[in-house]
Biotite code that builds the C-alpha atoms (Angstrom):
import biotite.structure as struc

atoms = struc.array([
    struc.Atom([221.330, -64.866, -69.619], chain_id="A", res_id=1, res_name="MET", atom_name="CA", element="C"),
    struc.Atom([217.894, -64.188, -68.105], chain_id="A", res_id=2, res_name="LEU", atom_name="CA", element="C"),
    struc.Atom([218.214, -67.276, -65.863], chain_id="A", res_id=3, res_name="GLN", atom_name="CA", element="C"),
    struc.Atom([221.549, -65.958, -64.549], chain_id="A", res_id=4, res_name="ARG", atom_name="CA", element="C"),
    struc.Atom([219.978, -62.537, -63.682], chain_id="A", res_id=5, res_name="ILE", atom_name="CA", element="C"),
    struc.Atom([217.066, -64.216, -62.061], chain_id="A", res_id=6, res_name="ILE", atom_name="CA", element="C"),
    struc.Atom([219.373, -66.554, -60.095], chain_id="A", res_id=7, res_name="LYS", atom_name="CA", element="C"),
    struc.Atom([221.653, -63.629, -58.945], chain_id="A", res_id=8, res_name="ASN", atom_name="CA", element="C"),
    struc.Atom([218.560, -61.611, -57.798], chain_id="A", res_id=9, res_name="LYS", atom_name="CA", element="C"),
    struc.Atom([217.147, -64.579, -55.942], chain_id="A", res_id=10, res_name="LEU", atom_name="CA", element="C"),
    struc.Atom([220.524, -65.089, -54.225], chain_id="A", res_id=11, res_name="GLU", atom_name="CA", element="C"),
    struc.Atom([220.817, -61.448, -53.299], chain_id="A", res_id=12, res_name="GLU", atom_name="CA", element="C"),
    struc.Atom([217.220, -61.469, -51.803], chain_id="A", res_id=13, res_name="GLU", atom_name="CA", element="C"),
    struc.Atom([217.807, -64.723, -49.937], chain_id="A", res_id=14, res_name="THR", atom_name="CA", element="C"),
    struc.Atom([220.964, -63.232, -48.412], chain_id="A", res_id=15, res_name="HIS", atom_name="CA", element="C"),
    struc.Atom([219.043, -60.051, -47.460], chain_id="A", res_id=16, res_name="ASN", atom_name="CA", element="C"),
    struc.Atom([216.265, -62.160, -45.909], chain_id="A", res_id=17, res_name="ILE", atom_name="CA", element="C"),
    struc.Atom([218.771, -64.134, -43.906], chain_id="A", res_id=18, res_name="GLU", atom_name="CA", element="C"),
    struc.Atom([220.390, -60.959, -42.514], chain_id="A", res_id=19, res_name="ILE", atom_name="CA", element="C"),
    struc.Atom([216.971, -59.537, -41.593], chain_id="A", res_id=20, res_name="MET", atom_name="CA", element="C"),
    struc.Atom([215.842, -62.772, -39.925], chain_id="A", res_id=21, res_name="GLU", atom_name="CA", element="C"),
    struc.Atom([219.050, -62.980, -37.841], chain_id="A", res_id=22, res_name="LYS", atom_name="CA", element="C"),
    struc.Atom([218.640, -59.422, -36.697], chain_id="A", res_id=23, res_name="GLU", atom_name="CA", element="C"),
    struc.Atom([214.983, -59.887, -35.781], chain_id="A", res_id=24, res_name="LEU", atom_name="CA", element="C"),
    struc.Atom([215.929, -62.972, -33.705], chain_id="A", res_id=25, res_name="LYS", atom_name="CA", element="C"),
    struc.Atom([218.681, -60.885, -31.905], chain_id="A", res_id=26, res_name="GLU", atom_name="CA", element="C"),
    struc.Atom([216.398, -57.863, -31.658], chain_id="A", res_id=27, res_name="ASP", atom_name="CA", element="C"),
    struc.Atom([218.975, -55.586, -33.263], chain_id="A", res_id=28, res_name="VAL", atom_name="CA", element="C"),
    struc.Atom([218.869, -53.351, -36.293], chain_id="A", res_id=29, res_name="LYS", atom_name="CA", element="C"),
    struc.Atom([222.050, -52.658, -38.249], chain_id="A", res_id=30, res_name="SER", atom_name="CA", element="C"),
    struc.Atom([222.711, -49.997, -40.792], chain_id="A", res_id=31, res_name="PRO", atom_name="CA", element="C"),
    struc.Atom([222.774, -52.771, -43.459], chain_id="A", res_id=32, res_name="GLU", atom_name="CA", element="C"),
    struc.Atom([219.164, -53.756, -42.535], chain_id="A", res_id=33, res_name="THR", atom_name="CA", element="C"),
    struc.Atom([218.103, -50.122, -42.884], chain_id="A", res_id=34, res_name="ASP", atom_name="CA", element="C"),
    struc.Atom([219.724, -49.929, -46.331], chain_id="A", res_id=35, res_name="TRP", atom_name="CA", element="C"),
    struc.Atom([218.032, -53.205, -47.385], chain_id="A", res_id=36, res_name="ILE", atom_name="CA", element="C"),
    struc.Atom([214.622, -51.970, -46.357], chain_id="A", res_id=37, res_name="MET", atom_name="CA", element="C"),
    struc.Atom([215.114, -48.585, -48.063], chain_id="A", res_id=38, res_name="GLN", atom_name="CA", element="C"),
    struc.Atom([216.381, -50.256, -51.254], chain_id="A", res_id=39, res_name="LYS", atom_name="CA", element="C"),
    struc.Atom([213.431, -52.668, -51.310], chain_id="A", res_id=40, res_name="ASN", atom_name="CA", element="C"),
    struc.Atom([211.017, -49.767, -50.712], chain_id="A", res_id=41, res_name="ALA", atom_name="CA", element="C"),
    struc.Atom([212.533, -47.706, -53.627], chain_id="A", res_id=42, res_name="MET", atom_name="CA", element="C"),
    struc.Atom([212.446, -50.768, -55.949], chain_id="A", res_id=43, res_name="GLU", atom_name="CA", element="C"),
    struc.Atom([208.765, -51.323, -55.129], chain_id="A", res_id=44, res_name="GLN", atom_name="CA", element="C"),
    struc.Atom([208.061, -47.505, -55.720], chain_id="A", res_id=45, res_name="TYR", atom_name="CA", element="C"),
    struc.Atom([209.861, -47.692, -59.116], chain_id="A", res_id=46, res_name="VAL", atom_name="CA", element="C"),
    struc.Atom([207.919, -50.735, -60.116], chain_id="A", res_id=47, res_name="GLU", atom_name="CA", element="C"),
    struc.Atom([204.658, -48.958, -59.185], chain_id="A", res_id=48, res_name="LYS", atom_name="CA", element="C"),
    struc.Atom([205.495, -45.910, -61.232], chain_id="A", res_id=49, res_name="ILE", atom_name="CA", element="C"),
    struc.Atom([206.625, -48.059, -64.197], chain_id="A", res_id=50, res_name="GLU", atom_name="CA", element="C"),
    struc.Atom([203.220, -49.908, -64.170], chain_id="A", res_id=51, res_name="LYS", atom_name="CA", element="C"),
    struc.Atom([201.442, -46.472, -64.017], chain_id="A", res_id=52, res_name="GLN", atom_name="CA", element="C"),
    struc.Atom([203.377, -45.225, -67.020], chain_id="A", res_id=53, res_name="ILE", atom_name="CA", element="C"),
    struc.Atom([202.461, -48.335, -69.075], chain_id="A", res_id=54, res_name="ARG", atom_name="CA", element="C"),
])
């Protein structure tokens, strides 16, 4: 179960990185890239808050 969750998360992040790399090479920024960056920033913020709570 945990392996499946980790595998899915890794595949999602790999896909996101591929999108961002493609857009960097083409020097464009799509709404999808903005959303990915905002999502990652929020996840990092939540992790930081969770660590502070513990």
